[in-house]
N, C-alpha and C positions, 0 to 999 in steps of 0.2 A: 305700958310706954303710956307716957301723959304726951299731949301736945307742948311745943317748947314754944318758949315767948319768941326765938330766932327763927328766921329761915333754913338757917346751917342743921339743927337741930329738927327739923322737921320734916328734910330732906334725908335726911340718915335714918329716921325712921321710917318713912316710905321706902328707902332702899330695904332696909333688914327685914319688913312685912314682904314686901316681893320675893326675895331669898328665901326667906319661910314658907311664903307660897309653893313658889318654886318646887323646893325641899322636900314638901309634904307631898307635891302631886309626882315628883320624881317616885319617891316612896312608895306611894298607894301603888302608880302603876306598875313598877317594880313587881311588888307584893303579887297583883290581879296575873302578871304574865307568868309569875315562878307556877304559881296555884293553879295556870292554866298545864304550862311543860310538866308539871308533876301526875296530869291527870290523863296530857297523852302518853306519858310516859309507864301508867298502869293499864292501858291497854294490851288484849294480849297480840294484835295487828300492826302491832308498831312497826313492823317490818314491810308489810304489806305498804299502808300508809307511806312509808318513805320511798318506798320503790315507784309508787302511783305520784307522789310530790315530783320524782328525779322525771320520771316519763310527762309528766307537763310542764316541768319547765325546759325541758328538750323541746318540747313542741313550742312553747310561746318562744324560745329561743330563737326556733327553726323560723317562725313567723317574721320574728321582729329583724329577722339577715335577709328573708325574702323581699320583706318592704321594702327596707334598706336598699340593696343590691339590685333589684329590678328596677333599669332606667326605662322610662314610657318614652316610644320614640318619639320624635322633634316632629314640632307643630305641619311646621315644609314640609317632611316626608310625609305625613296620613293625607295631607293635601295633596300631593304628588301622585299618590297611591291610587287616591278618588279619582283623581283625572284622567289617569292610564285606566282603571277601570271603567269610567264612562266612554272612554274612547275606544276603547276595545268592543263593548256591549253595543255601540252605536249610538249612541244618547248623545251626541257632540250637538 
């Protein structure tokens, strides 16, 4: 492709080059991913790997839910407990 005299031809060429570049990147990434998957499927311990992956995902899910579900006590509640414990211990 040659550089066109007009701005429109140059823009069309740039878009075409970008699309071709993205397509090439997608094809090479897909090829690499497929090669990795084939290598994993050839392993004899695929069932063990799948079980470990499932266990890891469950653990991650449990951690994520615990992080979202646990609500820390309110700031004033913490101060009130601290003041009460000081009063009880005689540090007033």
